N, C-alpha and C positions, 0 to 999 in steps of 0.2 A: 610086240614091242615091251621093254621092260625098261623103266627110268625109276626115279625116287619116287614119284607120287604114286606109282604102282606098288612100290615095295611098300610103302604106308597103308594104302587100303590092304595090302595082304596081312599086315599086323591086326588091323581090325578086324577082318575077316577070322584069324587064328584065335582072337580073344572072344569073339560074338559070333557064334555058330549060326545064328540067325540070318547074319549077313550073307552066307555062302546062298541062300534062296533068293536074294537079291542080285547077286555079283557074279557073273561067269563071263569070260572073254577079256577083249578089249575095253576098259571103261570108258574111254573117250572117242569110240566111233561116231559117226556123225548121227544126228536123230533121225528116226527114232529109236537107235540103237544103243544109244548111250545107257550106261548104267543109270538104274534108279537111286534117285537121294544124293548124287551128285552133279556137279556142273562143271565144265571145262571151257578151256579156252579154244579158239580156232587156230593156234599156231601149228607148226610144221611138226613140232613136239608139242602135243596139248600137255596143258597143265590142269589141275583139279584147283577150282577157285571157289566152289562152295560144298560144304558136305553136311547134311541133314539127316540126320540118325534120331530123329525125337520120335517119342511115343513109339517103340520098338521092344520095350520091356529089355533091356538091356541091364546086365547085373554087373556087378564087380568093379575092379580099378580101370582105369583107360591106360590101353597100351602105349608106347610112344610112337608116334605118328609124326613126329618133326620134320622128317625128311618131305613133306607135304608144304613148304614154305610159301607156295603160290595161295594158300587158302586166305580169302576174304572173309568168307561167313562159315561160323561152326555152329551148330544147333542141335545139341543133346536132350535139350530138355522133355520132361515127362518120362524117364525112367529109372532105375534102382542102380546106379552109379555108386560106387563107396571108394573111401580112400581119400587121399589128399588130392586136390586140383594138381596136376602137372604142372611145373613150372617151363615146361618148354610151350605150352600155350600162349604164354606173355613173350617169348621169343621169335613167335613166326611175325616177319617182317610186315607182311602185307593185310595182317589179321586186324579187322574192323569191328566185327559184330561176333560175340561169343555168348549163347544164351546157355546155361548149365542149370535152369531152375528145375525146381521138384525132383530133386534127388536125394541122395544121402553122402554127398561129400562132406569130407569133415577136417579140422586143422584150419589152420591159418590160410589165407587167398595169398598166393606167393605173391612178393614185391613187383616182380616183372608183371604181373598183371595190375594190382591196386595202383602202381604209380603210371602206368599205361595211359597218357591222358587223350589217345587217339582210339584206345580201345572200349568200346561199348561192352561192358559185362554185366549180365542178368543171372542173378544167384538166388531168388528167392526161394523158399520152399527147400532149402539146408539147413535145418536149424543148428548142425552143429560145426558150421563154419564161423570163422573170426577174424577180426582185423590182424592183419599182418603187424609183427613187432608190440601187439597189445595183448592182454591175457584174452583167452577165447571167451566170446559171450554169444549168447545165442543171437540169429538174425532174425527180424522180425517178418510177419506175413510178406510185407511189399519189398524184403530183399535189402531194404537198409540194415545197417548193423547196430544192434542197440549198445547204447552209450551208458556209461557210469553214472551215478547221480554225483554232481558238482557239490563240492565240499561246502559251500555258502547254501546248498539248498535245506540244510536243517535250519539255520536261522529263519529262513523265510517261513518255513514249517511251523516254528514258533510264533512267529508273528502273527501269522495267518490264525493260529489257535487262538491267541490273545484277542484278535478281532473279532472272535464268535463268543466273547465271554459278556457282552451286554444283552446279546439277546436271551442266553441261557439264564442271567440273574432276572431278566424281565418276566421269564418265561415261569419262574418258581415263587416271584414275589407277587405279581399281579394276582393270581388264585388267593394270596394269603390276604391280601388288600381288599378284595371282594369278601371274602368271610368276614374281615375286621368291620368292615362297614354293614356289613347284614346283622352283626351281633349289636353295634353302637345302634342301628335304627331298632332293632328289636327292644334293647334297654330303654331307649328314647320314649318308644310307644307304651311301654311297661310303665315307666314313670309317670307319663302323662295319665295314664288310665288309674293308676293308685293315687295321684293327687287328685285327680277329679273325684273318684269317690271318699276320700279322705276330707274333701271339702263339703261334699255332700252331708256326711255323717257328722261331723264336728266341726265345720264352719273353718272359714279360713283366717287364720290367726296372723296378727301383723308383726313386722320384723323380720329380720334374716332369719332363716332356719339352718341348722346343720343338715351336713350332706346326708343323704338318705342312702340306704343301702345299693338301692340302683346304680347313683352315684360312684360308689365305693367301688361295687362291682366293675363298672364300666371302666373304670382307671385303671383297675389292676388289670382288664383284657386288654385294654389299650397298650398297658408297657408291656405285657407278655408277648404281644403280636410284635411290637416294635423291636423287644429283643430278638425275638426268633427271627426277622427280616434281617437285622443287623448281623446276625450270626451266619445266616445263608449267603449273604453277601461276602462275608469273610472266608466261608469255606469254599465258595465257587472261585474266589480270587486265589486262594492259596492251594486248591486243586490243580488249577491252570499252571500255577509255578513249579508244582512239585512238592509243597508243604504239606504236611499233615495237620489239620485245626486241632487245636487244643480247647476242649469242651471250656466254659468259664464256669468258674465258681459261684 
């Protein structure tokens, strides 16, 4: 028996010598004599409806087996097939399932496949495939096509960065406040101790007294710390907006 399906199987055998070990004679003889990895109809002239060539270590480009137009299922996953996906696969009128996963196909997916709504395509594991009509971009591991970043995403990123400004400022100013109040506590304690000693030795004099050295020092430290906090906040704000801070004179 020689018909178009057999011709298509012959093209596959010529391209992949390993298939010669599986196929010989009439491909659609009654079970158990049917060829391995294919399924046939029970018509007077049988037609091949399923082709399973998965995990056979096939390499190279796919030949043209478009004469097998009764195919409903094609499974070619887990091989080393290369080159572009043939356009004829999308033109097979009865094809419903096409598994091309885990190969090395490259280039755009033909429009005859990508626009075929009844065809279920699995193309994961082919990193060099891309969407037809678009610039080639790698596919992700789940077989979906990586999309370019939307133009509005940049603004969103800037907004997100600004929203993180407060934690950054708090993280740098809180330690300064802690140090400031530690110094204040030390100076207050030192002042009280000095005053007590002076009272014991010289007695407490009436009226307002001039500011002690500790008061002056505490005031200067407080001013310096507050200035440092203000400069730190300005630096954080300007760095987020891309402006370099200018030290105050």
